[in-house]
N, CA, C and O atoms as a Tinker XYZ file with bonds, in Angstrom:
   188  protein
     1  N     95.644000   88.243000  -62.527000    73     2
     2  CA    95.959000   89.368000  -61.661000    64     1     3
     3  C     96.827000   90.364000  -62.417000    63     2     4     5
     4  O     97.692000   89.979000  -63.204000    81     3
     5  N     96.587000   91.639000  -62.173000    73     3     6
     6  CA    97.371000   92.684000  -62.830000    64     5     7
     7  C     98.829000   92.588000  -62.407000    63     6     8     9
     8  O     99.138000   92.149000  -61.300000    81     7
     9  N     99.711000   92.997000  -63.291000    73     7    10
    10  CA   101.128000   93.042000  -62.933000    64     9    11
    11  C    101.321000   94.200000  -61.963000    63    10    12    13
    12  O    100.826000   95.302000  -62.196000    81    11
    13  N    102.039000   93.947000  -60.882000    73    11    14
    14  CA   102.297000   94.995000  -59.895000    64    13    15
    15  C    103.775000   95.321000  -59.901000    63    14    16    17
    16  O    104.606000   94.445000  -60.141000    81    15
    17  N    104.104000   96.553000  -59.641000    73    15    18
    18  CA   105.506000   96.944000  -59.559000    64    17    19
    19  C    105.635000   98.059000  -58.532000    63    18    20    21
    20  O    104.675000   98.784000  -58.271000    81    19
    21  N    106.816000   98.195000  -57.953000    73    19    22
    22  CA   107.065000   99.254000  -56.983000    64    21    23
    23  C    107.397000  100.539000  -57.726000    63    22    24    25
    24  O    108.215000  100.539000  -58.646000    81    23
    25  N    106.761000  101.632000  -57.326000    73    23    26
    26  CA   107.010000  102.917000  -57.971000    64    25    27
    27  C    108.208000  103.623000  -57.344000    63    26    28    29
    28  O    108.909000  104.383000  -58.013000    81    27
    29  N    108.437000  103.370000  -56.063000    73    27    30
    30  CA   109.540000  104.021000  -55.360000    64    29    31
    31  C    110.621000  102.991000  -55.102000    63    30    32    33
    32  O    110.433000  101.804000  -55.367000    81    31
    33  N    111.753000  103.444000  -54.584000    73    31    34
    34  CA   112.849000  102.526000  -54.273000    64    33    35
    35  C    112.561000  101.786000  -52.973000    63    34    36    37
    36  O    113.335000  101.867000  -52.019000    81    35
    37  N    111.450000  101.070000  -52.939000    73    35    38
    38  CA   111.047000  100.355000  -51.727000    64    37    39
    39  C    111.585000   98.932000  -51.761000    63    38    40    41
    40  O    112.148000   98.493000  -52.764000    81    39
    41  N    111.410000   98.231000  -50.676000    73    39    42
    42  CA   111.872000   96.849000  -50.570000    64    41    43
    43  C    110.962000   95.935000  -51.386000    63    42    44    45
    44  O    109.784000   95.787000  -51.061000    81    43
    45  N    111.491000   95.326000  -52.434000    73    43    46
    46  CA   110.702000   94.453000  -53.296000    64    45    47
    47  C    110.241000   93.189000  -52.604000    63    46    48    49
    48  O    109.261000   92.577000  -53.027000    81    47
    49  N    110.940000   92.779000  -51.530000    73    47    50
    50  CA   110.560000   91.549000  -50.833000    64    49    51
    51  C    109.159000   91.654000  -50.241000    63    50    52    53
    52  O    108.412000   90.676000  -50.231000    81    51
    53  N    108.807000   92.826000  -49.754000    73    51    54
    54  CA   107.476000   93.025000  -49.176000    64    53    55
    55  C    106.413000   92.830000  -50.249000    63    54    56    57
    56  O    105.381000   92.205000  -50.004000    81    55
    57  N    106.669000   93.367000  -51.436000    73    55    58
    58  CA   105.707000   93.220000  -52.529000    64    57    59
    59  C    105.599000   91.762000  -52.948000    63    58    60    61
    60  O    104.501000   91.265000  -53.202000    81    59
    61  N    106.745000   91.068000  -53.022000    73    59    62
    62  CA   106.727000   89.650000  -53.395000    64    61    63
    63  C    105.926000   88.840000  -52.383000    63    62    64    65
    64  O    105.140000   87.974000  -52.766000    81    63
    65  N    106.119000   89.112000  -51.103000    73    63    66
    66  CA   105.390000   88.392000  -50.059000    64    65    67
    67  C    103.892000   88.640000  -50.207000    63    66    68    69
    68  O    103.078000   87.731000  -50.043000    81    67
    69  N    103.549000   89.877000  -50.518000    73    67    70
    70  CA   102.147000   90.241000  -50.703000    64    69    71
    71  C    101.556000   89.516000  -51.911000    63    70    72    73
    72  O    100.450000   88.981000  -51.842000    81    71
    73  N    102.304000   89.503000  -53.019000    73    71    74
    74  CA   101.833000   88.807000  -54.221000    64    73    75
    75  C    101.628000   87.326000  -53.934000    63    74    76    77
    76  O    100.637000   86.735000  -54.364000    81    75
    77  N    102.575000   86.723000  -53.199000    73    75    78
    78  CA   102.466000   85.296000  -52.895000    64    77    79
    79  C    101.257000   85.016000  -52.017000    63    78    80    81
    80  O    100.556000   84.029000  -52.234000    81    79
    81  N    101.001000   85.867000  -51.030000    73    79    82
    82  CA    99.839000   85.689000  -50.156000    64    81    83
    83  C     98.557000   85.738000  -50.985000    63    82    84    85
    84  O     97.631000   84.963000  -50.745000    81    83
    85  N     98.503000   86.644000  -51.955000    73    83    86
    86  CA    97.304000   86.773000  -52.780000    64    85    87
    87  C     97.179000   85.620000  -53.772000    63    86    88    89
    88  O     96.067000   85.252000  -54.150000    81    87
    89  N     98.314000   85.042000  -54.204000    73    87    90
    90  CA    98.264000   83.883000  -55.099000    64    89    91
    91  C     97.713000   82.676000  -54.358000    63    90    92    93
    92  O     96.894000   81.924000  -54.888000    81    91
    93  N     98.179000   82.500000  -53.111000    73    91    94
    94  CA    97.735000   81.361000  -52.306000    64    93    95
    95  C     96.249000   81.518000  -51.981000    63    94    96    97
    96  O     95.483000   80.559000  -52.074000    81    95
    97  N     95.847000   82.727000  -51.599000    73    95    98
    98  CA    94.455000   82.986000  -51.229000    64    97    99
    99  C     94.034000   84.350000  -51.773000    63    98   100   101
   100  O     94.253000   85.367000  -51.115000    81    99
   101  N     93.431000   84.387000  -52.967000    73    99   102
   102  CA    93.055000   85.664000  -53.582000    64   101   103
   103  C     92.080000   86.493000  -52.748000    63   102   104   105
   104  O     91.936000   87.695000  -52.971000    81   103
   105  N     91.417000   85.856000  -51.792000    73   103   106
   106  CA    90.452000   86.587000  -50.962000    64   105   107
   107  C     91.067000   86.984000  -49.622000    63   106   108   109
   108  O     90.356000   87.379000  -48.698000    81   107
   109  N     92.388000   86.878000  -49.521000    73   107   110
   110  CA    93.114000   87.205000  -48.286000    64   109   111
   111  C     92.865000   88.680000  -47.957000    63   110   112   113
   112  O     93.479000   89.566000  -48.551000    81   111
   113  N     91.963000   88.934000  -47.009000    73   111   114
   114  CA    91.487000   90.302000  -46.763000    64   113   115
   115  C     92.589000   91.261000  -46.324000    63   114   116   117
   116  O     92.654000   92.383000  -46.826000    81   115
   117  N     93.458000   90.849000  -45.399000    73   115   118
   118  CA    94.483000   91.781000  -44.926000    64   117   119
   119  C     95.485000   92.082000  -46.028000    63   118   120   121
   120  O     95.961000   93.212000  -46.140000    81   119
   121  N     95.812000   91.078000  -46.849000    73   119   122
   122  CA    96.743000   91.308000  -47.956000    64   121   123
   123  C     96.109000   92.234000  -48.992000    63   122   124   125
   124  O     96.771000   93.125000  -49.523000    81   123
   125  N     94.815000   92.017000  -49.278000    73   123   126
   126  CA    94.124000   92.882000  -50.243000    64   125   127
   127  C     94.058000   94.319000  -49.731000    63   126   128   129
   128  O     94.296000   95.266000  -50.481000    81   127
   129  N     93.736000   94.470000  -48.455000    73   127   130
   130  CA    93.626000   95.810000  -47.876000    64   129   131
   131  C     94.982000   96.514000  -47.906000    63   130   132   133
   132  O     95.063000   97.700000  -48.224000    81   131
   133  N     96.041000   95.782000  -47.574000    73   131   134
   134  CA    97.385000   96.357000  -47.593000    64   133   135
   135  C     97.760000   96.769000  -49.009000    63   134   136   137
   136  O     98.315000   97.847000  -49.224000    81   135
   137  N     97.457000   95.911000  -49.966000    73   135   138
   138  CA    97.775000   96.200000  -51.362000    64   137   139
   139  C     97.028000   97.446000  -51.835000    63   138   140   141
   140  O     97.607000   98.306000  -52.498000    81   139
   141  N     95.745000   97.540000  -51.495000    73   139   142
   142  CA    94.952000   98.705000  -51.907000    64   141   143
   143  C     95.511000   99.983000  -51.289000    63   142   144   145
   144  O     95.545000  101.028000  -51.938000    81   143
   145  N     95.947000   99.898000  -50.037000    73   143   146
   146  CA    96.523000  101.066000  -49.368000    64   145   147
   147  C     97.846000  101.463000  -50.029000    63   146   148   149
   148  O     98.126000  102.649000  -50.204000    81   147
   149  N     98.663000  100.459000  -50.398000    73   147   150
   150  CA    99.936000  100.748000  -51.068000    64   149   151
   151  C     99.683000  101.409000  -52.423000    63   150   152   153
   152  O    100.416000  102.319000  -52.812000    81   151
   153  N     98.656000  100.963000  -53.144000    73   151   154
   154  CA    98.310000  101.560000  -54.435000    64   153   155
   155  C     97.818000  102.993000  -54.212000    63   154   156   157
   156  O     98.181000  103.906000  -54.953000    81   155
   157  N     96.984000  103.176000  -53.177000    73   155   158
   158  CA    96.432000  104.499000  -52.884000    64   157   159
   159  C     97.547000  105.495000  -52.558000    63   158   160   161
   160  O     97.490000  106.656000  -52.964000    81   159
   161  N     98.557000  105.034000  -51.825000    73   159   162
   162  CA    99.661000  105.911000  -51.438000    64   161   163
   163  C    100.690000  106.077000  -52.553000    63   162   164   165
   164  O    101.639000  106.848000  -52.410000    81   163
   165  N    100.510000  105.366000  -53.654000    73   163   166
   166  CA   101.421000  105.524000  -54.774000    64   165   167
   167  C    102.719000  104.743000  -54.629000    63   166   168   169
   168  O    103.681000  104.997000  -55.354000    81   167
   169  N    102.752000  103.783000  -53.685000    73   167   170
   170  CA   103.952000  102.963000  -53.505000    64   169   171
   171  C    103.996000  101.891000  -54.583000    63   170   172   173
   172  O    105.059000  101.560000  -55.109000    81   171
   173  N    102.825000  101.354000  -54.902000    73   171   174
   174  CA   102.723000  100.269000  -55.873000    64   173   175
   175  C    101.889000  100.739000  -57.057000    63   174   176   177
   176  O    100.893000  101.441000  -56.879000    81   175
   177  N    102.292000  100.354000  -58.261000    73   175   178
   178  CA   101.515000  100.673000  -59.453000    64   177   179
   179  C    101.058000   99.390000  -60.111000    63   178   180   181
   180  O    101.563000   98.312000  -59.799000    81   179
   181  N    100.107000   99.498000  -61.017000    73   179   182
   182  CA    99.613000   98.331000  -61.747000    64   181   183
   183  C     99.909000   98.503000  -63.224000    63   182   184   185
   184  O     99.761000   99.592000  -63.777000    81   183
   185  N    100.331000   97.416000  -63.859000    73   183   186
   186  CA   100.587000   97.443000  -65.305000    64   185   187
   187  C     99.485000   96.681000  -65.998000    63   186   188
   188  O     99.489000   96.569000  -67.224000    81   187
């Protein structure tokens, strides 16, 4: 999985929870959709 990081001064706990949900179940649809939306809005970036 790509390295993810917060682009803004947002709460890192939300990102960690999201990463953990995707680690447990990579096909977790709601987590994937949320992550894609966060990337689209520029909240999260990929390294």
